[in-house]
C-alpha positions as a printed NumPy array, in Angstrom:
array([[ -7.063, -24.586,  -9.073],
       [ -8.101, -24.656,  -5.446],
       [ -6.547, -27.983,  -4.458],
       [ -4.234, -28.04 ,  -1.459],
       [ -1.532, -25.374,  -1.584],
       [  2.021, -26.888,  -1.021],
       [  2.915, -25.488,   2.33 ],
       [  5.492, -26.878,   4.819],
       [  4.44 , -27.316,   8.396],
       [  6.805, -25.901,  10.954],
       [  7.759, -29.338,  12.344],
       [  9.035, -30.274,   8.863],
       [ 11.236, -27.232,   8.199],
       [ 14.915, -27.641,   7.84 ],
       [ 17.301, -26.233,  10.396],
       [ 18.812, -23.766,   7.92 ],
       [ 18.188, -22.102,   4.61 ],
       [ 20.204, -19.837,   2.305],
       [ 17.585, -17.041,   2.616],
       [ 14.82 , -16.604,   5.132],
       [ 12.06 , -14.066,   4.206],
       [  9.977, -12.828,   7.11 ],
       [  6.597, -11.788,   5.807],
       [  4.75 , -13.281,   2.852],
       [  2.863, -10.165,   1.97 ],
       [  2.962,  -7.812,  -1.049],
       [  6.759,  -7.709,  -1.233],
       [  7.606, -11.167,   0.371],
       [  5.854, -13.061,  -2.419],
       [  7.974, -11.314,  -5.007],
       [ 11.23 , -12.11 ,  -3.153],
       [ 10.199, -15.771,  -2.639],
       [  9.609, -16.117,  -6.432],
       [ 12.821, -14.371,  -7.566],
       [ 15.228, -15.843,  -5.048],
       [ 13.95 , -19.442,  -5.66 ],
       [ 14.541, -19.196,  -9.414],
       [ 18.076, -20.452,  -8.786],
       [ 17.917, -24.297,  -8.368],
       [ 20.92 , -24.207,  -6.067],
       [ 19.439, -21.803,  -3.545],
       [ 17.121, -22.671,  -0.69 ],
       [ 14.496, -20.213,   0.479],
       [ 12.138, -20.161,   3.445],
       [  9.097, -17.847,   3.407],
       [  7.496, -17.306,   6.838],
       [  3.973, -15.707,   6.965],
       [  1.947, -15.054,  10.086],
       [ -1.328, -15.404,   8.311],
       [ -2.771, -18.328,   6.367],
       [ -3.154, -19.172,   2.646],
       [ -6.838, -18.255,   2.53 ],
       [ -7.236, -18.936,  -1.166],
       [-10.912, -19.305,  -2.249],
       [-12.903, -18.416,  -5.278],
       [-14.535, -15.441,  -3.527],
       [-11.11 , -14.166,  -2.378],
       [-10.322, -13.517,  -6.018],
       [-13.55 , -11.815,  -7.046],
       [-12.643,  -8.106,  -7.096],
       [-15.835,  -6.71 ,  -5.557],
       [-16.012,  -9.273,  -2.77 ],
       [-12.362,  -9.657,  -1.919],
       [-11.501,  -6.239,  -0.404],
       [-11.418,  -5.987,   3.344],
       [-14.627,  -3.971,   3.553],
       [-16.644,  -6.431,   1.487],
       [-15.292,  -9.551,   3.03 ],
       [-15.541, -11.439,   6.306],
       [-12.234,  -9.918,   7.461],
       [-10.469, -13.303,   7.688],
       [ -7.608, -12.147,   5.547],
       [ -6.98 ,  -8.994,   7.551],
       [ -5.567,  -7.909,  10.918],
       [ -7.401,  -4.984,  12.493],
       [ -6.337,  -2.871,  15.442],
       [ -6.584,   0.736,  16.66 ],
       [ -4.083,   3.511,  16.798],
       [ -3.291,   5.281,  20.047],
       [ -5.641,   8.147,  20.79 ],
       [ -4.832,  10.873,  18.306],
       [ -4.438,  14.21 ,  20.137],
       [ -5.093,  16.284,  17.006],
       [ -8.215,  14.476,  15.828],
       [-10.411,  14.82 ,  18.853],
       [ -8.492,  12.027,  20.708],
       [-10.073,   9.409,  18.401],
       [ -8.52 ,   5.96 ,  17.959],
       [ -8.224,   5.45 ,  14.191],
       [ -8.677,   1.924,  12.751],
       [ -5.51 ,   0.371,  11.415],
       [ -5.799,  -2.43 ,   8.911],
       [ -3.36 ,  -4.739,   7.043],
       [ -3.328,  -8.022,   5.226],
       [ -3.   , -11.256,   7.291],
       [ -2.41 , -13.987,   4.666],
       [ -0.051, -14.846,   1.821],
       [ -0.142, -11.793,  -0.418],
       [ -0.755,  -9.469,   2.448],
       [ -2.5  ,  -6.269,   1.713],
       [ -2.484,  -7.015,  -2.072],
       [ -5.239,  -9.575,  -1.162],
       [ -7.551,  -7.008,   0.484],
       [ -6.775,  -3.584,  -0.96 ],
       [ -8.483,  -1.63 ,  -3.698],
       [ -6.206,  -3.224,  -6.389],
       [ -5.087,   0.24 ,  -7.591],
       [ -1.865,   0.094,  -9.652],
       [ -0.25 ,   3.584,  -9.687],
       [  3.467,   3.975,  -9.895],
       [  3.688,   7.636,  -8.967],
       [  5.549,  10.466, -10.716],
       [  9.25 ,  10.213, -11.521],
       [  9.686,  13.143,  -9.109],
       [  8.671,  10.774,  -6.195],
       [ 11.705,   8.621,  -6.706],
       [ 14.085,  11.287,  -7.929],
       [ 13.607,  12.794,  -4.437],
       [ 15.093,   9.651,  -2.919],
       [ 18.487,  10.375,  -4.487],
       [ 19.648,  12.15 ,  -1.36 ],
       [ 18.655,   9.151,   0.751],
       [ 20.18 ,   6.283,  -1.187],
       [ 21.119,   7.111,  -4.751],
       [ 17.873,   5.659,  -6.053],
       [ 15.872,   7.563,  -8.655],
       [ 13.103,   6.836, -11.177],
       [ 15.484,   5.818, -13.925],
       [ 17.028,   3.162, -11.709],
       [ 13.617,   1.832, -10.568],
       [ 11.761,   1.872, -13.861],
       [ 13.26 ,  -1.472, -14.924],
       [ 11.911,  -2.909, -11.668],
       [  8.419,  -1.713, -12.493],
       [  8.7  ,  -3.163, -15.987],
       [ 10.143,  -6.459, -14.866],
       [  7.267,  -7.229, -12.524],
       [  4.319,  -6.118, -14.629],
       [  2.29 ,  -7.029, -17.683],
       [  0.143,  -4.139, -18.796],
       [ -3.007,  -5.618, -20.391],
       [ -4.091,  -2.355, -21.905],
       [ -3.048,  -3.427, -25.428],
       [ -5.547,  -1.004, -26.995],
       [ -3.237,   1.825, -25.986],
       [ -0.215,   0.234, -27.572],
       [  2.893,  -0.911, -25.789],
       [  5.048,   1.97 , -24.617],
       [  8.711,   1.897, -23.624],
       [  7.731,   2.117, -19.958],
       [  5.315,  -0.809, -20.068],
       [  6.131,  -4.38 , -19.011],
       [  4.847,  -7.192, -21.241],
       [  6.479, -10.309, -19.617],
       [  5.957,  -9.791, -15.886],
       [  3.856, -11.86 , -13.544],
       [  1.799,  -9.044, -12.031],
       [ -1.063,  -8.159, -14.369],
       [ -2.895,  -4.872, -14.378],
       [ -5.334,  -3.014, -16.659],
       [ -7.894,  -0.226, -16.735],
       [-11.582,  -0.925, -17.366],
       [-12.36 ,  -0.61 , -21.062],
       [-15.282,   1.773, -20.441],
       [-16.671,   3.907, -17.628],
       [-19.383,   2.177, -15.62 ],
       [-20.793,   5.323, -13.967],
       [-22.401,   8.385, -15.479],
       [-20.95 ,  10.447, -12.629],
       [-17.438,   9.547, -13.803],
       [-18.014,  11.306, -17.158],
       [-19.251,  14.37 , -15.304],
       [-16.169,  14.298, -13.005],
       [-13.831,  14.297, -16.01 ],
       [-15.75 ,  17.213, -17.572],
       [-15.878,  19.15 , -14.31 ],
       [-12.179,  18.761, -13.509],
       [-11.224,  19.862, -16.972],
       [-13.382,  22.922, -16.594],
       [-11.567,  23.68 , -13.313],
       [ -8.118,  23.506, -14.992],
       [ -7.222,  19.87 , -14.248],
       [ -6.41 ,  17.946, -17.455],
       [ -7.532,  14.414, -18.273],
       [ -4.523,  12.027, -18.202],
       [ -4.761,   9.032, -20.498],
       [ -2.194,   6.932, -18.665],
       [ -1.477,   7.71 , -15.047],
       [  1.555,   5.346, -15.026],
       [  3.368,   7.117, -17.83 ],
       [  6.588,   8.905, -16.684],
       [  5.629,  11.569, -19.192],
       [  2.263,  12.42 , -17.666],
       [  1.545,  15.93 , -16.343],
       [  2.171,  16.381, -12.662],
       [ -1.561,  16.775, -11.893],
       [ -4.667,  15.459, -13.558],
       [ -7.785,  13.362, -13.634],
       [ -7.018,   9.763, -14.673],
       [ -8.736,   6.464, -15.224],
       [ -7.149,   4.089, -12.75 ],
       [ -5.35 ,   0.79 , -13.441],
       [ -6.222,  -2.283, -11.317],
       [ -4.29 ,  -5.372, -10.609],
       [ -6.881,  -7.626, -12.271],
       [ -5.978, -10.544, -14.621],
       [ -7.303, -11.42 , -18.07 ],
       [-10.182, -13.447, -16.572],
       [-11.322, -10.66 , -14.177],
       [ -9.768, -12.046, -11.053],
       [ -7.844, -10.061,  -8.392],
       [ -4.217, -10.389,  -9.202],
       [ -2.517, -10.145,  -5.858],
       [  1.237, -10.71 ,  -5.569],
       [  0.282, -14.167,  -4.082],
       [ -1.636, -15.102,  -7.243],
       [  0.978, -13.49 ,  -9.548],
       [  4.247, -14.666,  -8.013],
       [  3.4  , -17.697,  -5.889],
       [  0.673, -19.565,  -7.674],
       [  0.15 , -23.166,  -6.675],
       [  1.874, -24.501,  -9.856],
       [  5.082, -22.536,  -9.116],
       [  5.098, -23.379,  -5.425],
       [  4.647, -27.057,  -6.23 ],
       [  7.388, -27.116,  -8.869],
       [  9.861, -25.479,  -6.507],
       [  8.757, -27.257,  -3.315],
       [ 12.221, -28.754,  -2.777],
       [ 13.972, -25.431,  -2.653],
       [ 11.181, -23.05 ,  -1.653],
       [  9.483, -23.803,   1.672],
       [  6.347, -21.771,   2.428],
       [  5.329, -21.799,   6.029],
       [  2.052, -19.935,   6.929],
       [  0.667, -19.331,  10.465],
       [  4.193, -18.757,  11.747],
       [  5.028, -16.294,  14.55 ],
       [  8.529, -14.912,  14.353],
       [  9.509, -13.86 ,  17.883],
       [ 12.884, -12.231,  17.256],
       [ 16.024, -12.264,  15.194],
       [ 19.03 , -14.185,  16.51 ],
       [ 22.018, -11.758,  16.601],
       [ 25.625, -12.536,  17.23 ],
       [ 28.949, -10.548,  16.911],
       [ 30.612, -11.053,  13.545],
       [ 34.182, -12.395,  13.995],
       [ 35.339, -10.578,  10.929],
       [ 33.946,  -7.127,  11.201],
       [ 33.03 ,  -6.825,  14.939],
       [ 29.479,  -5.831,  13.749],
       [ 26.283,  -7.559,  14.701],
       [ 25.377, -10.458,  12.477],
       [ 21.77 , -11.743,  11.876],
       [ 22.162, -15.523,  12.174],
       [ 18.501, -16.632,  12.062],
       [ 15.042, -16.226,  13.504],
       [ 13.227, -17.679,  16.47 ],
       [  9.848, -18.965,  15.27 ],
       [  6.868, -20.928,  16.526],
       [  3.223, -21.611,  15.396],
       [  1.183, -18.466,  15.977],
       [ -1.065, -20.457,  18.193],
       [  1.914, -21.087,  20.548],
       [  1.419, -24.897,  20.544],
       [  5.182, -25.605,  20.604],
       [  8.317, -24.007,  21.905],
       [ 10.172, -21.461,  19.744],
       [ 12.678, -22.949,  17.257],
       [ 15.806, -21.32 ,  15.819],
       [ 16.048, -21.369,  12.04 ],
       [ 19.318, -20.195,  10.624],
       [ 20.03 , -18.258,   7.398],
       [ 23.298, -19.144,   5.623],
       [ 23.22 , -16.006,   3.532],
       [ 20.686, -13.369,   4.575],
       [ 17.409, -12.577,   6.271],
       [ 15.041, -10.169,   4.597],
       [ 12.267,  -8.559,   6.504],
       [  9.064,  -8.006,   4.415],
       [  6.704,  -7.758,   7.335],
       [  5.432,  -4.37 ,   6.339],
       [  5.575,  -0.857,   7.869],
       [  4.122,  -2.023,  11.078],
       [  5.602,  -5.566,  11.365],
       [  9.182,  -4.909,  10.259],
       [  9.918,  -2.248,  12.933],
       [  7.997,  -4.234,  15.515],
       [ 10.33 ,  -7.256,  14.891],
       [ 13.502,  -5.064,  15.029],
       [ 12.426,  -3.635,  18.335],
       [ 11.677,  -7.089,  19.748],
       [ 15.125,  -8.051,  18.641],
       [ 16.829,  -5.214,  20.442],
       [ 17.371,  -3.024,  17.472],
       [ 15.936,   0.459,  17.973],
       [ 15.97 ,   3.581,  20.157],
       [ 18.035,   2.653,  23.355],
       [ 15.739,   4.514,  25.749],
       [ 12.607,   2.898,  24.473],
       [ 14.095,  -0.613,  24.48 ],
       [ 15.441,  -0.338,  28.024],
       [ 12.082,   0.958,  29.186],
       [ 10.45 ,  -2.211,  27.803],
       [ 13.118,  -4.483,  29.321],
       [ 14.561,  -5.434,  25.936],
       [ 18.366,  -6.077,  25.723],
       [ 19.817,  -3.379,  23.466],
       [ 21.753,  -4.956,  20.631],
       [ 21.881,  -1.871,  18.353],
       [ 20.918,   1.663,  19.336],
       [ 19.185,   2.71 ,  16.057],
       [ 16.92 ,   5.702,  16.669],
       [ 15.147,   5.613,  13.325],
       [ 13.469,   2.191,  13.926],
       [  9.697,   2.731,  14.242],
       [ 10.06 ,   6.45 ,  13.801],
       [  8.827,   8.692,  10.933],
       [  5.564,   6.788,  10.444],
       [  3.484,   8.431,   7.736],
       [  0.081,   7.689,   6.223],
       [ -2.376,   9.212,   3.861],
       [ -5.31 ,  10.606,   5.831],
       [ -8.632,  10.909,   4.121],
       [-11.933,  12.648,   4.852],
       [-15.117,  11.418,   3.186],
       [-17.531,  13.984,   1.708],
       [-20.783,  12.211,   0.809],
       [-23.529,  13.028,  -1.713],
       [-26.831,  11.722,  -2.898],
       [-27.003,  10.491,  -6.568],
       [-29.483,   8.366,  -8.499],
       [-29.573,   4.722,  -7.292],
       [-28.829,   3.575, -10.855],
       [-25.526,   5.432, -10.768],
       [-24.231,   3.812,  -7.533],
       [-23.467,   0.388,  -6.107],
       [-26.609,   0.927,  -4.131],
       [-28.455,  -0.591,  -7.138],
       [-27.098,  -4.022,  -6.17 ],
       [-27.741,  -3.544,  -2.463],
       [-31.281,  -2.239,  -2.945],
       [-32.184,  -4.497,  -5.907],
       [-30.789,  -7.921,  -4.904],
       [-32.103,  -9.603,  -8.077],
       [-29.441,  -7.776, -10.004],
       [-26.758,  -9.905,  -8.316],
       [-27.741, -12.852, -10.483],
       [-27.294, -10.821, -13.638],
       [-23.881,  -9.55 , -12.425],
       [-22.742, -13.098, -11.498],
       [-23.591, -14.275, -15.02 ],
       [-21.757, -11.349, -16.56 ],
       [-18.731, -11.979, -14.397],
       [-18.478, -15.751, -14.51 ],
       [-19.066, -16.186, -18.25 ],
       [-17.767, -12.961, -19.685],
       [-15.464, -11.396, -17.012],
       [-17.501,  -8.183, -17.091],
       [-19.828,  -6.204, -14.875],
       [-19.855,  -4.706, -11.374],
       [-18.127,  -7.719,  -9.765],
       [-14.964,  -6.355, -11.42 ],
       [-15.257,  -3.766,  -8.677],
       [-15.325,  -0.452, -10.587],
       [-16.124,   1.292,  -7.235],
       [-13.292,   3.762,  -7.882],
       [-12.829,   4.412, -11.676],
       [-11.05 ,   7.688, -11.507],
       [ -8.659,   9.65 ,  -9.252],
       [ -7.986,  13.365,  -9.366],
       [ -4.45 ,  14.448,  -8.384],
       [ -4.145,  18.121,  -7.478],
       [ -1.257,  20.48 ,  -6.493],
       [ -2.864,  22.596,  -3.849],
       [ -0.426,  25.43 ,  -4.4  ],
       [ -1.995,  26.01 ,  -7.831],
       [ -5.58 ,  26.285,  -6.596],
       [ -6.949,  29.813,  -6.903],
       [ -9.451,  31.647,  -4.647],
       [-12.269,  29.792,  -6.453],
       [-10.61 ,  26.383,  -5.965],
       [ -9.839,  25.83 ,  -9.632],
       [ -6.545,  26.043, -11.452],
       [ -6.753,  29.173, -13.549],
       [ -3.276,  29.121, -14.93 ],
       [ -0.099,  27.039, -14.8  ],
       [  3.204,  26.965, -16.583],
       [  4.989,  24.159, -18.436],
       [  7.248,  23.964, -15.404],
       [  4.274,  23.27 , -13.113],
       [  3.309,  20.152, -15.172],
       [  6.746,  18.661, -15.243],
       [  6.425,  15.319, -13.408],
       [ 10.176,  14.978, -12.781],
       [ 10.397,  18.04 , -10.507],
       [  9.965,  17.435,  -6.788],
       [  7.944,  20.515,  -5.98 ],
       [  5.239,  19.456,  -8.517],
       [  4.232,  16.302,  -6.655],
       [  0.455,  16.446,  -5.994],
       [ -0.513,  16.805,  -2.357],
       [ -4.286,  16.174,  -2.79 ],
       [ -6.155,  13.264,  -4.258],
       [ -9.919,  13.046,  -4.718],
       [-11.157,   9.476,  -5.001],
       [-14.81 ,   9.312,  -6.192],
       [-16.358,   6.131,  -4.741],
       [-19.671,   4.844,  -6.129],
       [-21.152,   4.214,  -2.695],
       [-22.149,   6.058,   0.42 ],
       [-23.81 ,   5.695,   3.784],
       [-26.954,   7.272,   2.196],
       [-27.764,   3.799,   0.843],
       [-29.301,   2.982,   4.283],
       [-31.955,   5.482,   3.32 ],
       [-32.507,   3.63 ,   0.066],
       [-30.822,   6.224,  -2.063],
       [-27.727,   6.152,  -4.244],
       [-24.441,   7.391,  -2.829],
       [-21.325,   9.024,  -4.163],
       [-18.451,   9.693,  -1.833],
       [-15.379,  11.948,  -2.581],
       [-12.589,  10.674,  -0.375],
       [-10.363,  13.729,   0.012],
       [ -6.779,  12.507,   0.631],
       [ -3.725,  14.438,   1.799],
       [ -0.842,  12.928,  -0.087],
       [  2.197,  14.696,   1.38 ],
       [  1.731,  14.961,   5.127],
       [  4.416,  16.553,   7.232],
       [  3.025,  14.86 ,  10.372],
       [  5.105,  11.852,  11.481],
       [  4.283,   9.276,  14.078],
       [  5.91 ,   6.103,  15.468],
       [  5.665,   2.391,  16.148],
       [  6.642,   1.453,  19.736],
       [  6.467,  -1.743,  21.768],
       [  3.496,  -2.103,  24.06 ],
       [  4.928,  -5.317,  25.351],
       [  7.865,  -7.659,  24.815],
       [  5.389, -10.356,  23.824],
       [  5.367, -10.498,  19.951],
       [  1.659, -11.53 ,  20.034],
       [  0.606,  -8.109,  21.354],
       [  0.402,  -5.445,  18.627],
       [  2.689,  -2.463,  19.114],
       [  1.491,   1.023,  19.973],
       [  0.729,   2.654,  16.54 ],
       [  0.744,   6.419,  16.729],
       [  0.437,   8.083,  13.245],
       [  0.315,  11.498,  14.94 ],
       [ -2.271,  12.631,  12.406],
       [ -2.712,  16.365,  11.765],
       [ -0.025,  17.41 ,  14.139],
       [  1.238,  20.165,  11.889],
       [ -0.539,  23.349,  10.708],
       [  0.52 ,  22.456,   7.129],
       [ -1.552,  19.254,   7.143],
       [ -4.763,  20.798,   8.428],
       [ -4.412,  23.612,   5.865],
       [ -3.983,  21.257,   2.933],
       [ -6.94 ,  19.179,   4.012],
       [ -9.014,  22.293,   4.277],
       [ -8.149,  23.035,   0.659],
       [ -8.968,  19.432,  -0.295],
       [-12.486,  19.726,   1.188],
       [-13.126,  23.017,  -0.566],
       [-11.876,  21.643,  -3.879],
       [-14.206,  18.621,  -3.479],
       [-17.167,  20.839,  -2.836],
       [-16.28 ,  23.022,  -5.799],
       [-16.047,  19.883,  -7.983],
       [-19.525,  18.82 ,  -6.852],
       [-20.884,  22.314,  -7.601],
       [-19.466,  22.209, -11.136],
       [-21.152,  18.808, -11.692],
       [-24.453,  20.359, -10.614],
       [-23.909,  23.261, -13.102],
       [-23.386,  20.584, -15.812],
       [-26.872,  19.125, -14.982],
       [-25.803,  16.065, -12.98 ],
       [-28.271,  15.367, -10.156],
       [-25.959,  15.301,  -7.089],
       [-26.859,  16.767,  -3.71 ],
       [-25.135,  16.952,  -0.318],
       [-25.716,  14.186,   2.19 ],
       [-22.81 ,  14.369,   4.635],
       [-20.788,  17.362,   3.578],
       [-19.687,  20.562,   5.141],
       [-22.279,  23.321,   4.654],
       [-20.169,  26.106,   6.139],
       [-17.357,  28.281,   4.971],
       [-15.227,  29.228,   7.971],
       [-11.752,  27.654,   8.335],
       [-12.597,  26.726,  11.938],
       [-15.717,  24.761,  11.001],
       [-14.027,  22.932,   8.101],
       [-11.09 ,  22.033,  10.345],
       [-13.524,  20.607,  12.933],
       [-15.245,  18.575,  10.243],
       [-11.837,  17.19 ,   9.12 ],
       [-10.874,  16.257,  12.684],
       [-14.184,  14.514,  13.333],
       [-14.426,  12.513,  10.036],
       [-10.862,  11.688,   9.06 ],
       [ -9.675,   8.114,   8.691],
       [ -6.707,   6.152,   7.319],
       [ -6.272,   5.001,   3.734],
       [ -3.966,   2.296,   5.106],
       [ -0.833,   3.491,   3.222],
       [  1.55 ,   3.254,   6.133],
       [  5.237,   3.884,   5.347],
       [  8.681,   5.073,   6.335],
       [  9.127,   3.385,   9.659],
       [ 12.508,   1.825,   8.667],
       [ 13.406,   4.45 ,   6.109],
       [ 16.316,   4.405,   3.771],
       [ 19.012,   6.977,   4.59 ],
       [ 22.115,   7.677,   6.558],
       [ 22.08 ,   6.362,  10.138],
       [ 22.905,   9.819,  11.61 ],
       [ 19.884,  11.229,   9.766],
       [ 17.407,   8.746,  11.199],
       [ 17.78 ,   6.131,   8.471],
       [ 17.495,   2.379,   9.272],
       [ 18.715,   0.866,   6.007],
       [ 21.281,   1.991,   3.498],
       [ 20.997,   2.168,  -0.29 ],
       [ 21.354,  -1.613,  -0.515],
       [ 18.525,  -1.99 ,   2.015],
       [ 20.961,  -3.362,   4.625],
       [ 20.108,  -2.544,   8.234],
       [ 22.713,  -0.196,   9.562],
       [ 25.295,  -1.948,  11.802],
       [ 23.856,  -5.457,  11.224],
       [ 25.25 ,  -7.94 ,   8.702],
       [ 23.041, -10.297,   6.866],
       [ 19.751,  -8.393,   7.446],
       [ 17.798,  -6.315,   4.891],
       [ 14.357,  -4.852,   4.709],
       [ 12.227,  -4.722,   1.531],
       [  8.764,  -3.235,   2.007],
       [  7.114,   0.179,   2.219],
       [  8.746,   0.826,   5.579],
       [ 11.928,   1.813,   3.75 ],
       [ 10.32 ,   4.807,   1.824],
       [ 12.387,   7.892,   2.813],
       [  9.025,   9.649,   2.834],
       [  5.515,   8.636,   1.81 ],
       [  4.692,   8.691,  -1.9  ],
       [  2.052,  10.923,  -3.4  ],
       [  0.212,   7.969,  -4.721],
       [ -0.941,   4.447,  -3.872],
       [  1.931,   2.312,  -2.588],
       [  1.486,  -1.287,  -3.92 ],
       [  3.314,  -0.83 ,  -7.248],
       [  6.294,   0.93 ,  -5.561],
       [  6.441,  -1.843,  -2.843],
       [  6.74 ,  -4.454,  -5.597],
       [  9.412,  -2.422,  -7.395],
       [ 11.428,  -2.282,  -4.102],
       [ 11.167,  -6.076,  -3.765],
       [ 12.443,  -6.497,  -7.344],
       [ 15.288,  -4.149,  -6.635],
       [ 16.195,  -5.994,  -3.446],
       [ 16.26 ,  -9.291,  -5.355],
       [ 18.591,  -7.829,  -7.961],
       [ 20.929,  -6.585,  -5.235],
       [ 20.92 ,  -9.999,  -3.428],
       [ 21.776, -11.696,  -6.663],
       [ 24.505,  -9.219,  -7.479],
       [ 22.806,  -7.669, -10.559],
       [ 22.924,  -4.029,  -9.331],
       [ 23.223,  -2.047,  -6.178],
       [ 21.   ,   1.034,  -6.842]])
């Protein structure tokens, strides 16, 4: 299983391929799989990171960025954020084959149909047209629920929920949210679910209990080996820029290839040509960064950085959005928190046996079992939902998209005091703040300036204020139910001003960056059209979360894979939107 992965060193690459995929992350692995199904097509996948495939990298609890050695991640800082006390916020992404799907929380959430129906005005996409892409990519392992018409059963990407709740506090959260007017949702990925609710989360975990990243699902060693003649996978590759020429037929720019070299800079850059198309899957930071380095972006900015302007496209790197979160931390019994492993190391042996031999236990990473999705407009003065109409629960209506998520994490900083911790991560799902990606240097090795512009609108701070108050109300209701939870690091004040100060001092990213090359008309700030083609450039598409017209009110991995599937269908002529 862990024998040498069939990679191709840069010196052994061909001079040209039918398709070149830049970025072997969450989306890039899907594209490489689908495009290489055709025996007559040659595909090159370029990834800046390495393979990094070890046993521990597939153990759910140990494989996330925060529980690992960080070797599969890239980490940088945002610019100083003017509206969050001038703090520089940590920015994290995947740096290996599989990208962020190798280091994230493994959460599989599609989002409401309303999310994608709202995209109609940007590119004629909607939930009905994307549902087949979700189904094609997935196999839902929750057979005990029965197979529904929206479930995939033949896809490579496996996901499931845990068969039972690990934590006592999870049972109290379900009961407390219900008492506050938030219904329990049996399947959060059903298109028929209510627009808000408390749900048991699905994880991208396979039948044996291993992390099912898009690397493991779509580019396993057996597949890469069997297609090694037509699919070349080249890790540790630095793409410097896209080679652009003028098309003799249309007069437009044409993407001819990419200039690439080993990321350690040991050899001179080499031009690799694409006979058909280049697809950028470098992510919401990397894709706009490469466009800017290639002279595609806002003219004024490119000229300021000494980059030759090939295409003045103002939307490149603009409209950056992210889900901002603020932790609210509590004390709970050690036995009802991951602290029991940290404070009682001998339990690790028991958990290893459970995991290795039975695929069970805490190593499956049930750190987050539930999520609570809330429409803040429905919260009453006591921060519950006292009444709502059938219309309010309709998940196909845009205005019903939740704008708050509460993620209960079975861990907290209180563990350092040898106590159990429970943290409510309060997440703002529909920010109106927008930031940007801009060049810091013309050297591709130097990360760009990343400015999410967090909390730059009054709307965003007001919603997060509601999220904090709802989280505290939820905790109070759990206490009323008899659950032993007490404040550790939580606001103990009521004024808006004090809560706002708490939000600014504690907020952090959830690493759900999006919308930096968004789909839409060029004159409206769009970078790609409904076929994911970059405006004004032939032979160049983008397929990753950067094309979201606006950030989704959910976790982004499932939608990113669906976008990759849709792009493959368009490249192969199966459909256009």
